[in-house]
C-alpha positions as CSV (number, residue, x, y, z in Angstrom):
1,M,-124.7,-5.0,49.2
2,P,-121.0,-3.9,48.9
3,S,-118.7,-6.3,47.0
4,P,-118.0,-9.4,49.1
5,T,-114.5,-10.0,50.3
6,I,-113.3,-13.4,49.0
7,Y,-110.3,-15.2,50.7
8,F,-109.4,-17.4,47.7
9,I,-106.9,-20.3,48.0
10,R,-105.5,-22.6,45.3
11,H,-105.2,-26.2,46.4
12,G,-101.7,-27.5,47.4
13,E,-99.4,-29.3,45.1
14,T,-100.1,-32.8,43.7
15,A,-97.8,-35.3,42.1
16,W,-99.2,-34.3,38.7
17,N,-98.5,-30.6,39.4
18,A,-94.9,-31.6,40.2
19,E,-94.7,-33.6,36.9
20,G,-96.3,-30.8,34.9
21,R,-99.4,-32.8,34.0
22,L,-102.7,-31.2,33.2
23,Q,-105.1,-32.4,35.9
24,G,-108.4,-30.7,35.0
25,T,-111.3,-32.7,36.4
26,R,-109.2,-35.7,37.5
27,D,-109.1,-36.4,41.2
28,I,-105.4,-36.3,42.1
29,A,-104.5,-36.2,45.8
30,L,-102.2,-33.7,47.5
31,N,-98.5,-34.7,47.9
32,E,-96.5,-34.0,51.0
33,L,-95.5,-30.6,49.8
34,G,-99.1,-29.9,49.0
35,R,-100.2,-30.7,52.5
36,R,-97.6,-28.4,53.9
37,Q,-98.7,-25.6,51.5
38,A,-102.3,-26.1,52.5
39,A,-101.4,-25.8,56.2
40,H,-99.3,-22.7,55.5
41,A,-102.2,-21.1,53.7
42,G,-104.4,-21.8,56.7
43,R,-101.9,-19.9,58.9
44,V,-101.8,-17.0,56.5
45,L,-105.6,-17.0,56.4
46,G,-105.8,-17.0,60.2
47,D,-103.6,-13.9,60.3
48,L,-105.7,-12.1,57.7
49,L,-108.9,-12.9,59.4
50,A,-107.5,-11.6,62.7
51,R,-106.2,-8.5,60.9
52,D,-109.6,-7.9,59.3
53,G,-111.5,-8.5,62.6
54,R,-113.4,-11.4,61.0
55,D,-115.0,-14.2,63.1
56,K,-113.8,-17.4,61.5
57,T,-116.7,-19.3,63.1
58,T,-119.4,-17.4,61.3
59,L,-117.7,-17.0,57.9
60,P,-118.8,-19.4,55.2
61,F,-116.3,-21.8,53.7
62,V,-116.7,-23.4,50.3
63,A,-114.5,-25.7,48.1
64,S,-114.4,-27.3,44.7
65,P,-115.6,-30.9,45.0
66,L,-112.3,-32.2,43.6
67,I,-110.3,-34.1,46.2
68,R,-107.2,-31.9,46.1
69,A,-109.3,-28.8,46.9
70,R,-111.2,-30.6,49.6
71,A,-108.1,-31.9,51.3
72,T,-106.6,-28.4,51.2
73,M,-109.8,-26.9,52.7
74,E,-109.7,-29.5,55.5
75,L,-106.1,-28.7,56.3
76,V,-106.8,-24.9,56.2
77,R,-109.7,-25.4,58.6
78,A,-107.7,-27.6,61.0
79,E,-105.0,-24.8,61.2
80,L,-107.8,-22.4,62.1
81,G,-109.0,-24.7,64.9
82,L,-112.3,-25.4,63.1
83,S,-114.0,-28.7,62.4
84,P,-112.2,-29.8,59.2
85,G,-115.2,-31.2,57.4
86,D,-117.7,-28.4,58.1
87,Y,-117.8,-26.6,54.7
88,A,-119.8,-26.5,51.5
89,L,-119.0,-27.8,48.0
90,D,-119.8,-26.0,44.8
91,R,-119.3,-27.6,41.4
92,R,-118.8,-24.2,39.8
93,L,-115.4,-24.0,41.5
94,R,-114.1,-27.1,39.9
95,E,-111.0,-26.8,37.7
96,I,-111.1,-26.1,34.0
97,G,-111.7,-29.3,32.1
98,Y,-108.8,-30.3,29.8
99,G,-110.7,-33.1,28.0
100,V,-108.3,-35.4,26.1
101,W,-105.3,-33.5,27.4
102,E,-105.9,-34.5,31.0
103,G,-103.0,-36.5,32.3
104,S,-100.7,-35.2,29.6
105,T,-97.8,-32.8,29.9
106,L,-98.0,-29.8,27.5
107,A,-95.2,-31.4,25.4
108,E,-97.3,-34.6,25.1
109,A,-100.4,-32.6,24.2
110,Q,-98.5,-30.7,21.5
111,A,-97.1,-34.0,20.1
112,A,-100.6,-35.6,20.0
113,D,-102.3,-32.7,18.1
114,P,-99.9,-29.9,17.0
115,A,-102.6,-28.0,15.1
116,L,-104.9,-27.8,18.1
117,Y,-102.0,-27.0,20.4
118,A,-100.9,-24.1,18.2
119,R,-104.5,-22.7,18.0
120,R,-104.8,-22.8,21.8
121,Q,-101.4,-21.2,22.3
122,A,-102.6,-18.4,20.1
123,D,-105.9,-18.0,22.0
124,K,-105.9,-19.8,25.3
125,W,-109.1,-18.0,26.5
126,T,-111.5,-19.3,23.9
127,V,-109.9,-22.5,22.4
128,A,-110.6,-25.8,24.3
129,P,-109.1,-29.3,23.8
130,S,-111.5,-31.9,22.6
131,G,-113.9,-32.8,25.4
132,G,-112.6,-29.9,27.5
133,E,-113.6,-26.4,28.4
134,S,-112.5,-23.0,27.3
135,Y,-111.6,-20.3,29.8
136,V,-114.6,-18.3,28.5
137,E,-116.8,-21.1,29.8
138,V,-115.0,-21.2,33.2
139,Q,-115.3,-17.4,33.4
140,A,-119.0,-17.7,32.9
141,R,-119.5,-20.2,35.8
142,M,-117.2,-18.2,38.1
143,T,-119.2,-15.0,37.3
144,D,-122.3,-17.0,38.2
145,W,-120.7,-18.1,41.4
146,Y,-119.6,-14.6,42.3
147,R,-123.1,-13.2,41.7
148,S,-124.6,-15.8,44.0
149,L,-122.5,-14.7,47.0
150,T,-124.4,-13.0,49.8
151,S,-121.5,-12.5,52.2
152,D,-117.8,-12.5,52.5
153,I,-116.4,-16.0,52.1
154,V,-113.4,-18.4,52.1
155,A,-113.0,-20.5,48.9
156,V,-110.6,-23.2,48.0
157,A,-110.4,-24.0,44.3
158,H,-107.8,-24.2,41.4
159,G,-105.4,-22.2,39.3
160,G,-107.8,-22.1,36.3
161,T,-110.8,-20.9,38.4
162,T,-108.6,-18.2,40.1
163,R,-107.6,-16.9,36.6
164,A,-111.2,-16.9,35.5
165,L,-112.3,-15.0,38.6
166,M,-109.6,-12.4,38.1
167,V,-110.8,-11.7,34.6
168,A,-114.5,-11.8,35.6
169,L,-113.8,-9.1,38.2
170,G,-111.6,-7.0,35.9
171,H,-108.3,-7.5,37.7
172,E,-106.7,-9.2,34.6
173,T,-107.4,-9.5,30.9
174,P,-107.8,-12.8,29.1
175,A,-104.3,-12.2,27.6
176,S,-102.6,-11.4,30.9
177,A,-104.4,-14.1,32.9
178,A,-103.9,-17.1,30.5
179,D,-100.3,-17.7,31.6
180,L,-100.5,-16.2,35.0
181,Y,-98.9,-18.4,37.7
182,I,-101.3,-18.9,40.7
183,E,-99.3,-19.7,43.8
184,Q,-99.9,-22.6,46.0
185,G,-99.8,-21.9,49.8
186,A,-101.0,-18.3,49.3
187,V,-104.2,-16.5,50.0
188,Y,-105.6,-14.2,47.3
189,V,-107.9,-11.6,48.7
190,F,-110.5,-10.2,46.3
191,G,-111.9,-7.0,47.9
192,E,-113.7,-3.8,47.0
193,G,-112.2,-3.4,43.5
194,S,-108.8,-4.8,44.7
195,L,-106.8,-8.0,44.6
196,R,-103.9,-8.8,46.8
197,K,-101.8,-11.9,47.4
198,Y,-100.5,-12.9,50.8
199,N,-98.0,-15.7,51.5
């Protein structure tokens, strides 16, 4: 089978995003801006599907099980005129786990453990906070998810999983992806050897 096309959307903003707090696996709801961003992504996706001649009613939709991704997916589907709750969940799409850093700002994480913070700054792809995940581990589960795809798909997930997929598919290196900003309210289209962002 040719490489699947993935219409990949990061969840909309949450209060913790706005405050610069690491969310990881915590269930934080969308804020009002996040809801607007999700609806906007739905409109962008609708235009892309029409451009690509895709039938939105037959394309599979899948989301991370975290509430911010699920709420984004439901707003996206509502914009497309589809039943909001008719989509699959996949734990492999969950955000990178930040362990003891979850709920902290980077400044707070640095203050709590300067040595670990410095090690992770020097090698963000392989160093994980205590109880958390490394990007190498996230890349492995995103590679596993990608290899399980049997068709083109719409996915809603997170900044960390987007970065990991970019590296897994060769669009970025660990060094370039680690600090890459993943936009909210945009659609990233992974195609046959290509990656484009639409907003």
